[in-house]
C-alpha positions as CSV (number, residue, x, y, z in Angstrom):
1,M,-29.8,8.0,-0.4
2,A,-31.3,10.6,-2.8
3,K,-30.0,10.1,-6.4
4,D,-30.7,13.5,-7.9
5,N,-27.0,14.1,-8.3
6,K,-24.3,12.0,-9.9
7,F,-21.4,10.8,-7.7
8,L,-17.7,10.1,-8.0
9,I,-15.6,7.3,-6.7
10,G,-12.2,8.2,-5.3
11,V,-9.6,5.4,-4.6
12,D,-6.4,5.7,-2.5
13,L,-4.3,2.7,-3.6
14,G,-1.4,1.9,-1.3
15,G,1.0,-1.0,-0.9
16,T,-0.8,-2.0,2.3
17,N,-4.4,-0.8,2.0
18,I,-7.0,0.2,-0.6
19,Q,-9.5,2.9,0.5
20,A,-12.4,3.8,-1.7
21,G,-15.0,6.6,-1.1
22,I,-18.2,7.8,-2.7
23,V,-17.7,11.6,-3.1
24,T,-20.1,14.2,-4.2
25,V,-19.2,16.7,-6.9
26,D,-18.5,19.3,-4.2
27,G,-16.1,17.1,-2.4
28,K,-18.2,15.5,0.5
29,V,-17.5,11.9,1.4
30,I,-20.7,10.1,1.9
31,A,-19.4,6.5,2.3
32,K,-16.1,4.7,2.5
33,A,-14.8,1.2,2.4
34,K,-11.3,-0.3,3.0
35,K,-9.5,-3.6,2.2
36,K,-6.0,-4.9,2.5
37,T,-4.1,-4.6,-0.8
38,K,-2.4,-8.0,-0.6
39,A,0.0,-7.2,-3.4
40,E,1.7,-10.6,-2.9
41,G,-1.4,-12.2,-4.6
42,G,-0.5,-10.6,-7.9
43,T,-1.9,-7.8,-10.1
44,A,-5.2,-9.5,-11.1
45,K,-6.0,-10.0,-7.4
46,V,-5.2,-6.4,-6.6
47,I,-7.4,-5.1,-9.4
48,D,-10.2,-7.4,-8.1
49,R,-9.8,-6.0,-4.6
50,V,-9.9,-2.4,-5.9
51,C,-13.2,-3.2,-7.7
52,E,-14.6,-4.9,-4.6
53,T,-13.7,-2.0,-2.4
54,C,-15.5,0.4,-4.8
55,C,-18.5,-1.9,-4.8
56,D,-18.5,-2.0,-1.0
57,A,-18.5,1.8,-0.9
58,M,-21.3,2.0,-3.4
59,E,-23.4,-0.5,-1.4
60,E,-22.8,1.5,1.8
61,A,-24.1,4.6,0.0
62,G,-27.0,2.8,-1.6
63,L,-25.7,3.5,-5.1
64,S,-24.8,1.5,-8.2
65,L,-22.4,2.1,-11.1
66,K,-25.1,3.9,-13.1
67,D,-25.0,6.7,-10.4
68,I,-21.2,7.2,-10.9
69,L,-19.8,9.9,-13.1
70,A,-16.2,8.7,-13.0
71,L,-13.5,7.0,-10.9
72,G,-10.3,8.7,-9.8
73,I,-7.5,6.7,-8.3
74,G,-4.2,7.8,-6.7
75,A,-1.5,5.2,-7.1
76,P,2.0,5.0,-5.5
77,G,5.1,5.6,-7.5
78,A,5.7,7.1,-11.0
79,V,2.5,7.6,-13.0
80,D,1.9,8.8,-16.6
81,S,-1.5,10.5,-15.8
82,K,-2.3,11.3,-19.5
83,A,-1.8,7.7,-20.5
84,G,-3.3,6.3,-17.3
85,I,-0.3,4.1,-16.8
86,V,1.6,3.3,-13.6
87,I,5.2,3.5,-14.8
88,E,6.6,1.9,-11.7
89,A,5.2,1.0,-8.3
90,V,7.7,-1.0,-6.3
91,N,5.3,-2.2,-3.6
92,L,2.8,-3.4,-6.1
93,R,5.5,-4.9,-8.4
94,W,4.1,-2.9,-11.4
95,N,6.0,-1.6,-14.4
96,N,4.1,0.3,-17.2
97,Y,0.8,-1.1,-16.0
98,P,-2.3,0.3,-17.8
99,L,-4.3,0.9,-14.6
100,A,-6.9,3.3,-16.1
101,K,-7.7,1.0,-19.1
102,T,-7.9,-2.0,-16.9
103,L,-10.4,-0.5,-14.4
104,K,-12.4,1.1,-17.2
105,N,-12.9,-2.3,-18.8
106,K,-13.9,-3.8,-15.5
107,L,-16.3,-1.1,-14.3
108,N,-17.4,0.5,-17.6
109,I,-17.0,4.1,-16.3
110,P,-14.4,6.8,-17.0
111,V,-11.2,6.4,-15.0
112,V,-8.4,8.9,-14.2
113,V,-5.1,7.8,-12.6
114,D,-2.5,10.0,-11.0
115,N,0.2,9.8,-8.4
116,D,-1.1,9.5,-4.8
117,V,0.6,12.6,-3.6
118,N,-0.7,14.7,-6.5
119,V,-4.3,13.7,-5.8
120,G,-3.8,14.5,-2.1
121,A,-2.5,18.0,-3.1
122,W,-5.5,18.4,-5.4
123,G,-7.9,17.5,-2.6
124,E,-6.4,20.1,-0.3
125,Y,-6.6,22.7,-3.1
126,Q,-10.2,21.9,-3.9
127,V,-11.8,21.6,-0.5
128,G,-9.1,21.6,2.1
129,A,-6.5,23.9,3.7
130,G,-5.5,25.2,0.3
131,K,-8.9,26.1,-1.0
132,K,-8.9,29.2,-3.2
133,Q,-5.1,29.2,-3.3
134,D,-4.4,28.9,-7.1
135,N,-0.7,28.7,-6.5
136,M,0.3,26.4,-3.6
137,L,2.6,23.5,-2.6
138,A,1.4,20.5,-0.6
139,V,4.0,18.5,1.4
140,F,3.1,15.2,2.9
141,I,5.4,13.9,5.6
142,G,5.1,10.2,6.5
143,T,7.1,7.1,5.8
144,G,8.6,9.2,3.0
145,I,8.1,12.8,1.9
146,G,6.1,13.7,-1.2
147,G,4.9,17.0,-2.7
148,G,2.3,18.2,-5.1
149,L,2.3,21.6,-6.9
150,I,-0.7,23.7,-7.9
151,L,0.1,26.5,-10.4
152,N,-2.5,28.8,-11.8
153,G,-5.3,26.6,-10.6
154,D,-4.0,23.4,-12.2
155,L,-2.0,20.4,-11.1
156,Y,1.5,21.1,-12.4
157,Q,3.6,18.0,-13.2
158,G,6.3,19.3,-15.5
159,T,7.9,17.7,-18.5
160,Y,8.7,14.4,-16.7
161,G,5.7,14.3,-14.4
162,T,7.8,14.8,-11.2
163,A,7.2,18.5,-10.4
164,G,6.7,19.2,-6.7
165,E,8.6,16.1,-5.5
166,I,10.3,18.0,-2.7
167,G,11.3,14.8,-0.9
168,H,14.1,14.1,-3.4
169,V,15.6,17.6,-3.2
170,V,19.3,17.3,-2.0
171,L,20.0,19.4,1.0
172,R,23.3,18.0,2.1
173,S,25.5,17.1,-0.8
174,D,28.5,16.5,1.4
175,A,26.7,14.0,3.6
176,P,26.9,10.2,3.3
177,L,24.5,8.4,1.0
178,G,21.2,8.0,2.8
179,R,21.5,11.4,4.6
180,R,21.4,13.8,1.6
181,T,17.8,14.4,0.5
182,L,14.9,15.9,2.4
183,E,13.3,12.5,2.7
184,N,16.5,11.0,4.0
185,L,16.6,13.8,6.7
186,A,13.0,14.5,7.7
187,S,10.6,11.7,6.9
188,R,9.1,9.7,9.8
189,T,11.4,6.8,8.7
190,A,14.5,9.0,9.0
191,I,13.3,10.4,12.4
192,V,12.6,7.0,13.8
193,N,15.9,5.6,12.6
194,L,17.9,8.4,14.1
195,I,16.1,8.2,17.4
196,T,16.6,4.5,17.5
197,N,20.3,4.8,16.8
198,L,20.8,7.5,19.5
199,I,18.9,5.5,22.1
200,K,21.1,2.4,21.3
201,A,24.1,4.7,21.8
202,N,22.9,5.3,25.3
203,H,21.2,8.7,24.9
204,P,18.3,8.9,27.4
205,S,14.7,9.1,26.2
206,I,11.3,8.2,27.5
207,V,10.7,6.5,24.1
208,T,12.2,3.3,25.5
209,D,9.4,3.2,28.2
210,L,6.7,4.3,25.7
211,C,7.6,1.3,23.5
212,D,8.1,-1.1,26.5
213,G,11.7,-1.5,25.4
214,D,10.9,-2.5,21.9
215,L,12.3,0.2,19.6
216,T,10.7,-1.4,16.5
217,R,7.4,-0.2,17.9
218,I,8.1,3.5,17.5
219,R,5.2,5.1,15.7
220,S,3.9,8.7,15.1
221,K,1.8,8.5,18.3
222,V,4.9,7.6,20.3
223,L,6.7,10.6,18.9
224,K,3.7,12.8,19.7
225,Q,3.6,11.7,23.3
226,A,7.4,12.2,23.7
227,V,7.2,15.7,22.3
228,A,4.2,16.5,24.5
229,E,6.3,15.4,27.5
230,K,9.2,17.5,26.2
231,D,11.6,14.6,25.8
232,E,14.9,16.3,25.0
233,L,16.1,13.8,22.4
234,V,12.9,13.5,20.5
235,C,12.2,17.2,20.5
236,R,15.7,17.9,19.1
237,V,15.4,15.3,16.4
238,V,11.9,16.4,15.3
239,K,12.9,20.0,15.4
240,D,15.9,19.3,13.2
241,A,13.7,17.4,10.7
242,C,11.3,20.4,10.6
243,H,14.3,22.7,10.1
244,Y,15.1,20.8,6.9
245,V,11.5,20.8,5.7
246,G,11.4,24.6,6.3
247,V,14.6,25.1,4.3
248,A,13.3,23.0,1.4
249,V,10.0,24.8,1.4
250,A,11.7,28.2,1.5
251,G,13.6,27.2,-1.7
252,M,10.3,26.3,-3.5
253,V,8.5,29.4,-2.3
254,T,11.5,31.6,-3.3
255,M,11.6,30.0,-6.8
256,L,7.8,30.1,-7.5
257,S,6.6,33.0,-5.3
258,L,4.0,30.8,-3.6
259,P,1.4,32.3,-1.1
260,C,0.5,29.0,0.6
261,V,2.1,25.7,1.7
262,V,0.0,22.9,3.1
263,L,1.7,20.4,5.4
264,G,0.0,16.9,5.6
265,G,0.9,13.3,6.0
266,G,0.9,10.9,8.9
267,L,3.6,12.6,11.0
268,T,1.9,16.0,10.6
269,E,-1.5,14.6,11.4
270,A,-0.2,13.0,14.6
271,M,1.8,16.0,15.8
272,G,0.1,18.9,14.1
273,K,0.9,22.1,15.8
274,E,4.5,21.4,16.6
275,V,5.4,20.3,13.1
276,V,3.7,23.3,11.5
277,E,5.2,25.8,14.0
278,W,8.8,24.4,13.8
279,T,8.6,24.2,10.0
280,R,7.3,27.8,9.8
281,K,10.1,29.1,12.1
282,S,12.7,27.5,9.9
283,F,11.0,28.8,6.8
284,E,10.9,32.4,8.1
285,D,14.5,32.2,9.1
286,T,15.5,31.0,5.6
287,V,13.2,32.6,3.0
288,F,14.3,35.6,1.0
289,P,13.2,38.3,0.1
290,S,11.5,39.0,3.4
291,K,8.1,39.7,1.8
292,L,7.8,36.0,1.1
293,K,7.5,35.5,4.8
294,S,3.8,36.3,4.3
295,C,3.4,32.8,2.7
296,K,1.0,30.8,4.8
297,I,2.3,27.5,6.2
298,V,-0.8,25.6,7.2
299,E,-1.8,22.1,8.4
300,A,-3.8,19.9,6.0
301,Q,-7.5,19.5,6.7
302,L,-8.5,16.3,4.9
303,A,-6.3,13.8,6.8
304,D,-6.9,10.2,5.4
305,D,-9.5,11.5,3.0
306,A,-7.2,13.7,1.0
307,G,-6.3,11.0,-1.4
308,L,-9.7,9.7,-2.2
309,V,-11.3,13.1,-2.3
310,G,-8.6,14.5,-4.5
311,A,-8.7,11.5,-6.8
312,A,-12.5,11.8,-7.2
313,L,-12.4,15.6,-7.8
314,L,-9.4,15.3,-10.2
315,A,-11.4,12.8,-12.2
316,A,-14.3,15.2,-12.4
317,S,-12.0,18.0,-13.4
318,R,-10.4,16.0,-16.2
319,L,-13.9,15.0,-17.5
320,K,-14.7,18.7,-18.0
321,A,-11.4,19.5,-19.7
């Protein structure tokens, strides 16, 4: 590997997996490594595994720490990015944990920490589907629903650091608890739970056969196959979920006059066209004034690399600031 240029490390830290990548300053991933998080082993072990994953990625690229400009890491939960602290990450059992300081002391390079969804949004803005869109919203639909907001070419977090968190927007205030927010209504978890309950109530679906009768095995690929085969129940549930996403997105676009919304996350990656088209239809039926219908609703481009690319490029951006 030629070492004429400096490189960045991007880390996507999740409750289940740690993924690290060596990223060029223009956003190209040249090497990756992955390990299980094993949060049950305690914080010190998680930090060791983050460092090991970074070292594995550097070894894959033929680099060492002296070739690295900075490390960016996207962490789950609430993050104080200025202080480099993870305020709360339930899956990691962290409260007010000084992640940036800890990693900087371990690796002796600059470290930038932000929320995992924010870094994904930054990645799509810098080199993905939102490139050159200085005002945009990124929505990631998976186990939950998260959002990141770019305003005037910068990651906007608001006074409390929660700007763009569209998943917590209440869409049905009259509904029972657990069916009120966008995340309650349209995440993969919500979709799977509703489909499971309907099948148990004797509504027919090919999902039963696709899972060999074990409804605990419903995953995004099962939903994709069911939609491809035009299963009535699954199509109805997923369309309804996309309807809610479209309504929530319309509210954000109306409020902020955004020209672009990027849809990503595991469910969108698996189903792609259907999720984007059904969301766009709901958006266009809802948004007002009508000139806002020109807002582009597009599928994310970076897939699993969004977090590590975004984290790396955010670190580079903060170094320049």
